[in-house]
TORVEX-715493 format. One record per residue: x, y, z of N, C-alpha, C in turn; residue in one letter. Coordinates in steps of 0.05 Angstrom, whole numbers, plus 5000, padded with zeros to 4 digits. Last residue first. Layout:
REM TORVEX-715493
XYZXYZXYZA
...
REM end
This chain:
REM TORVEX-715493
883481140873881281260858881581560856X
888080670870887880950878885781090861X
887379990892887280200872886880480883X
891879650930889279780932889180010912X
895479050933894979300919892179400922X
896078550958896578800973895679050959X
894878110928895378070956895578330972X
894778240874892178200888892478180918X
900178230859898878490864896278460880X
900777670853902377820873900978080880X
897377570811896877440836898377580859X
899877870770897277960781896677830807X
904377550763904677830770902077930783X
902277060747903877070772904077360782X
899677220699898177110721899677130748X
904077370667901977570674900377480698X
906676870663908077110674906077320684X
902676570638903376510666904976730679X
902776800587900376820603900976760633X
907776640569907176930571904776970590X
909876080610908776200586908376500591X
915775820641913175960643912476070615X
920475570628918975460650916175580652X
924275760592922175590583920675450605X
927576150609928675880611926475670605X
924276590603926676570586928076290588X
920476520643919676510615922076460596X
923576610688922376340683921476310654X
924677150682926876950681925776680675X
919377320689920677360663923077180660X
918777190743917177050723918377080695X
922277550767922777270769921277100749X
919478020753922177980743922877680744X
914577960781914677990752917377920740X
916377930834914877700822914877720792X
918678440839920378200840918977960828X
913878740835916078790816917978540815X
911278570880910178500855912278540832X
915978330931914578540916913378440890X
914377720968916177910955914578120939X
910678220992912778051002912677780988X
909378910972908678630974911078470984X
911579400922910879310949909979020948X
912079660873914479580888913979490916X
908579880836908279600844910779490858X
909680410824907080350834906680060844X
915180460812913780680825911180590838X
916579960788917980060812916280270827X
912979870746913479660766914779760791X
912980370716910580250728911180060751X
916280930716916980640715914880490731X
912281450687913681320709914181030704X
913881820629912181610640913581490664X
914182460597915182270616913082080626X
915482950561914082700554915182470572X
917883420582915683440562914183180557X
921783310618920083550623917683550605X
924482890596923182850623921283080629X
926583120551924482920548922982880574X
930383450576928283570560925983370556X
933683050599932383250616929983370601X
935682790554933982640572932482830591X
938683220530936483090516934582940534X
942383320571940483530562938083410548X
945082850569943582910593941583130587X
947382910519945482690523943782740548X
950683370526948483370507946383150511X
952283630590952583400572950283390553X
950584040622952484110602952883880582X
943784180642946084000640947984090618X
941084650680941684610651944084430648X
935884690726938584590721938884550690X
930584830736932485040728935284950723X
928984390791928184560768930284770762X
932083790807931784070815931084240790X
933183280793930383340798929883640804X
938083180741937383280768934383330770X
941182660708938882840707938182920736X
948482660706945882540713943682750711X
954082740705952482700681949882550686X
956882870750956282590747954682530721X
957883430748959983250757959482960749X
953083660729955583700714957783500722X
949283490766948983420738951583440723X
951483720813950983440811950783350782X
951484270801953984130807953683830803X
945884350796947684400773950384250777X
944084220847943084070824944884100800X
946684620877947484340880946584180856X
943985070857946885060855947884770858X
938684990870939384970842942484940839X
937984590930938484840916939184780887X
937484140961935084230947935484480930X
942484110986941783900966939283980950X
941884551021943884561000943284360978X
938084341055937384581039939384611016X
941083931078938783871061937984101044X
944584241109945684081086943384001067X
940884431145942284621128943484481104X
939483961170937584091153938784311135X
944083881200943483691179941383811160X
943484291237945684311218945184121194X
938984091264938884351251941084381230X
940683591285938583601264938483871250X
944983311314945283571301943183611279X
944282821332944783021352944983301341X
939182411303941582581300941882781323X
934582131304936282101327938882271325X
932382211253931082341276932982341300X
936382341198935682151218934582291243X
934282631138935582681164934582481184X
935582381070933982471093935582511118X
935882391000937382401025935482511047X
933781880952933682150964935582150988X
933181480891933981540919933881840926X
931981600835934081420845934981510872X
925581620808927481750826929381550837X
924581470739924081420767926181570783X
921781450672923281570693922681450720X
921881370603921081240628922881340651X
919581810553921781700568920881600595X
915281670496915981800521918381670534X
913681720438915981560449916881700475X
907681690400909181790422911481600430X
907881570327906781560354908681670375X
910081520278909181780286907981790314X
907880860271909481080260908381350267X
905980580334905780600306907380850296X
907980560385906280340376905880340346X
914980730392912180790388910580550379X
919780610442918780550415915780600413X
924181070477922380840476921480800447X
928981370472927481360497925581130499X
935381230453932681220443930881190468X
941681580451939581420465936981440451X
948581500432945981650432943981470446X
955681560425953281460438950881630432X
961781360400959581560396956881440405X
967281230439964981110427962781320424X
971481450467971381510438968881390425X
971481260519970681540514970481610485X
970080730547970680780519969881070512X
969580780603970680540591971580580562X
967181270611969681210625971080980611X
962581220582964481430574967181400588X
959980810609960880770581962980980573X
958881050659960480800657961680770629X
955581480646958181530658960081290655X
951081190628952581380610955381430620X
948380920666950580770652952080950633X
944181230683946681230699948981080686X
939781100653941481320643944081340659X
938780380655938380660664940480850654X
938380010593938680030622938080320630X
940379650538938079770551938479770581X
944379720482944379640510942079790524X
946979550417945079680435945279560463X
950879260391950179530381948479690400X
956778910412953878930411953179220404X
962078990407961078730399957978720398X
964279460427963279450399962279190389X
965579520479967679420461966779390432X
960879670502962879880499965379780484X
957879170498956979420485959279620481X
960578790526959778730499959078990484X
960679050576963179020561962578960531X
955279000592956379260587958879250570X
955278440600953578560579954578840572X
958778410643959478280618957878390595X
955778680681958478790673959378660647X
951478340688951078590674953678710665X
953077650674952877880691952478130675X
949077110645951377290645950877540663X
944776770643946976700661949276890661X
941476970605940376940632942576880652X
944176920557944177180570943177160599X
945676520520945676460549945676710566X
947976990472947476710479947576670510X
944977650477947377470475946577180482X
938777760440940477790464942977610461X
935577610400937377830394939077910418X
932077210417934177140398936177360392X
928777530454930777340464932877260443X
924577840436927277950435929477750442X
919977570445920877590417923677700415X
919177670499919877400491921077400462X
917678200497920178130511921077850502X
912878130471914978280457917678220470X
909977880511910477740486912777870471X
909478310546910978070554911877910530X
906078630516908778730524910578510533X
901578320512903078370487905878480494X
899778360564900578100554902278130529X
898278890562900478820579901578540571X
893978850526896179020519898678960536X
890378510553891578420528894078590520X
891278470624890278630601891778530575X
893378250667892378060648891178200623X
894478650702896778550687895878330667X
888479060692890278890708892678800690X
884579660701885479430685887479280702X
883080010739881279990716882179760697X
886080170782884779910783882879860760X
889080620779886280650787884780390789X
893780410759893880520786890980550797X
892180270707893180060726892980170754X
890880760685888780560688889680340707X
895881010686893681120702891480910706X
898580690649899480700676897280800694X
895680830603895580550613896480540642X
897081370598894281300601893981010612X
902781390591901481480616898581390620X
903380940539904781070561903081130585X
902780320505902880610505904280720529X
903179770504900979890519900880190519X
907479680466905079500468902679640481X
911480030471910679970444908179790443X
912380020525910880250514909980190486X
915679580535912779560540911179780528X
920979730529919679580507916679580510X
921879990578922280130552920680000530X
920679610616919479870618919680040593X
923879170601920979160596919679440597X
928779350622928379320593925479320585X
927279320676928079580664927779570634X
926278790682923978970685924779250674X
931378580675929278510656926978700658X
934278740718934978850693932878800672X
932578430760931478700759932178830732X
935277940758932577960745931578240743X
941477820738940077980758937378050746X
941777550688942477410713941277550737X
941077770640938677690654939277550680X
943478290598943978100619941378030633X
944278470530942478440553943478230572X
945778810481947378700502945778680528X
942978680419942378800446944078660467X
945478460371943778700371943478840398X
951878290357949778240376947978480377X
953578200289953678380312951378310331X
953377940240954977820262955278000286X
949778140205952578240203954378120224X
945077940223946077830198948977920193X
944278270267944977980271946177860246X
942878740243945378730258946278440262X
937978600220940178690203942878670217X
934978470265935478270246937878340228X
934778980290935878750304936678530284X
931879280252934679350258936079120272X
926979010254928479020229931379080234X
925479130307925978850299927578840273X
924779680301926679580320927479290313X
920579720266923179820257925379710276X
916579520300917279380275919979460265X
916479910341917179640347918079490321X
919580540318917280360324918280080330X
924380780308922380930322919980760331X
931380620305928580560302926680730318X
936580980273935380900299932380850295X
938680670212937580900225936480810252X
944480370181941980350197941280620210X
949180240155947080370140944380360155X
953380060184951679860172949179970159X
955780520202957380330186955680120172X
951580720234952380860209953880670191X
951580350277949180400261949880520234X
956780410296955880140286953380180269X
956480950311958380870290957480600279X
952780960353952181110329953981020305X
950380500394952980580383952480700355X
945280660441946180530416948780660407X
940980520496943580640486944180500460X
934680620512936180440494938680600486X
932980760581933380830553934780610538X
930181020638930680770624930780830594X
933081500679931381460656932181190643X
933081760744934081560726932081540703X
934682340778932682210762933982010743X
936882450845937282440816934982290803X
934882600898937682650889937982660859X
929882900938930582720915933282800904X
930182931005930683100982931482920959X
925082631048927682631034927782841012X
920082631068922282561087924982561073X
913782941067916282901052918582851072X
907582621086909682821090912182741074X
903982211081904182391058906182621063X
904081811117902682051125902782271104X
907481451095904581391092902881631101X
912481891067911581681085908581631080X
916082031006913982081025913481841043X
919382030961920582070988918482131009X
916782010914918681790919919881810947X
914082480911912582240918914382010924X
917582840889917382840919915882590928X
916482750836919082670846918982650877X
911382970831911782690823914482580833X
912183500846910883320864911283030857X
918483810833915983700823914783490842X
921084290879921484030866918783910857X
919584710909920184760881920584510865X
919184550961916684580946917184640917X
924484560980923184300975920684330958X
926585060991927084940965925584690959X
927084961060927485151038928085011012X
922384521089925184571082925284771058X
917584341104917984631105920884701098X
917983771100916083921084916584221083X
920983381124922383601112920583781095X
921082971182919683071159921083331150X
926382521200924982781205923482871180X
925981801212926682041197925182291205X
924181351237926981401238927781661225X
918981111239919681331257922581411258X
916980761204918180651228919180861247X
915481091163913380981179914480851205X
920581181141919081401153916881301172X
921880671122923580801142922081031156X
917680581085918080391108919780521130X
918481001049915980981064916380801089X
923380881025923181111043920681091060X
921580400998923880401017923780641036X
917480540964916880370987919080371007X
921081080941918380970942917880800967X
928280940942925781080935923280930940X
932880930996931780800973929080920967X
936581481019934181321021933481190995X
942281631055941181601028938881401030X
942282031114942281761101941081781073X
945482361166944182391140944382121126X
947782191212945882411214944182431189X
948881471227949381731214947281941222X
949181081288949781121260949881411251X
947480851334950280941332951081011304X
942680581344942880861351945680971350X
941580081329943380111352943680401361X
938180151287937080011310938980031334X
941580421251939180551261938080411286X
945580041241946280311252943780441265X
942879611219944379571244944979841257X
940879861172939079741192940479721219X
945679991145943880201154941980101176X
947679481134949279671151947479881162X
943579281101944179141127945679331145X
943679631058941279601074941879481101X
949079581036948079831049945679791067X
951079171008951379161037949979381052X
950279300955949279040964949479010994X
953079780950950079780948948879520960X
958179910997957279760973954179750974X
957980581024958280291026957380161000X
960881221043959481051024959980751029X
960781741081961481461085959781281066X
963082381090961682211071962581921074X
962282851136963882611131962182421114X
962383541139960783311131962683081124X
962384071185963983881170962283631164X
960984731198959784471194961584301176X
963185221197962985101223961784821222X
962785411144965385311154965285181182X
958885421098958285361126960785251139X
961085501048958885671057958285651087X
964785101047965685371042963585571051X
961684661054963284741077964385021073X
959484621002957684671025959384781048X
964084510973962484750966960684820990X
965684030995967484260997965984520992X
961483700979961683771007963584011011X
962483670924959883770934960183870963X
967583430923967183700912964583830922X
966382940947968383110959968183400949X
962782740910961782830935963783000950X
966382590870964482800864963382910890X
969082180896970582420888968682650882X
964981790904966381910926967782170919X
961881480871961481770869963081930890X
962680960884963781050858963581350855X
959680860929962580900932963781020907X
953680940944954981010919957981060923X
950180930986950780670973952380710947X
951681321045950881291017951481011008X
951281751103951481481091950481481062X
954782221138952882191116953381911103X
955382591197956082341183953882281163X
957683231213955383071205956482821190X
960583591265960983401244958483241239X
961384281282959584041282960383851259X
964584721324964684581298963084321301X
963785381353963385091353963684971325X
964185921346966485781358966185481359X
957286041353959886151346962186001361X
953185471342953885701358956785781351X
951485281274952485221301953185481315X
945485521240948385501242949185421270X
939585151227940885371240943885311241X
934585011176936784941194938085191206X
927485101175930085151164932285111185X
923984531204924284811199927084861187X
919783971195922484081197922484371190X
913883911236915183921210917984041213X
913783501297913183731280914583721253X
915383061326912583071317911983301298X
920883091337919682831330916882861319X
923883501355923183501327921483271319X
924983421408923283641402922283641373X
928683001402926082941412924083171406X
933183281386931883101368929083041376X
934183551435933583701410932183521390X
935283141469932883291474932083451449X
937682601427937982811447935382951451X
938281901418936782141413937182351435X
945281681419942481651426940981911421X
949681741361949081701390946081661394X
947481901303949781981319949081961349X
945481461260944481601284946881671303X
940479720902940079930911939179830937X
942479300839942979290810944379480799X
937879280883940779240881941579230852X
932479310886933779540876936779500873X
930378850911930278870882931779110871X
930678960965932578770954932678800923X
927179300990929179420973931079220961X
923579091026922479241003924579300982X
926978911065925678721048924578851023X
928579391089930579231075929179041056X
923579551111925079721092926979561076X
922779141146920979171124922279341102X
926779271182927079021167925179021143X
924479741201926879761185927379501169X
919979541228919679731206922079741188X
922279231267920679101247920279281223X
924579641297926379441283924779301261X
920079901316921880031297923579831282X
918079491349916479591327918179731306X
REM end
């Protein structure tokens, strides 16, 4: 049963790619049915090692700094950070959990991914963990099981944004667009100058749904439409959602030639080398661009309004959490590390080291663009509809939508057929939340 649950976990998470120390001891068994309590220090003179799995090898240096700070406070606890390639992580984690020879702490894919692991009985609930209740409920929802208990400490918030090169805009006398019509005008002006307007890749289909999450707001608005979808008051065949797909179709001439066949790294290179003026993806690309071209002046557009003066909310989702494996031989010490992850001190370190938006309240980012995205997240935020609410099914409805968009771009599907395929997928599993 557990193995089936973890395989479900992996199946739920294929679209995110783009995302047990020994056998259970008596201590772990005592934790299996109750809520997690604050962690306890090891007995005097003992040293405990915690193994921590992640899918972020690129963050290894930052985690060395995080762990050093934790170990300074808890010298009897050592944390071994073991990151794996994102594309290999799910399989490695599955094998470790089913064999009982894996980590104490695991990075959890959000929403359906965490739910599958929690429902399979592999995680300890963390509802009573110090600091957990300070985190906004909408972020904790990414780390809940079907029993509504919290099984992970949210790590970071991703925002889907339009990155743009401020110098290219200024050199060509362009202002950042605020509406869909202005966006098209800017794209045409850039194209006439021989500049690729949008560095879009379509080879990995998940990139298309991220772009759609930003563009779609100019068609169906923001939170009100998402609420109607979640409550079952409308469907993917709604004229407003159809218009959002049509807008994606209208952007094709402003993407690189044969963009469906190019990798995201190639699209990124078009942007940071100045061959393209805009790039749409998650806020996590900020670090990439500043490493590749630290002199490029960057800014972000959160979304496009339906009309002049309209709302331009920012699209957010939780990019994973960390949880404690129930089979850990050191659950109390692992919970101490969870308390550290839920603290404002860690949130500040995380934001400062990696230029990411932290879910921990009270964090003040030092990077101006991260400050901007944090402020927007606090005042005008819309959840990533396809990931947060339609990331289930086999294949997931999100995957069905992304694959259909690819089909549209190679002239195999119409706008209406994309909507029909997406709704047909949702009809197989989605139950409206009244």
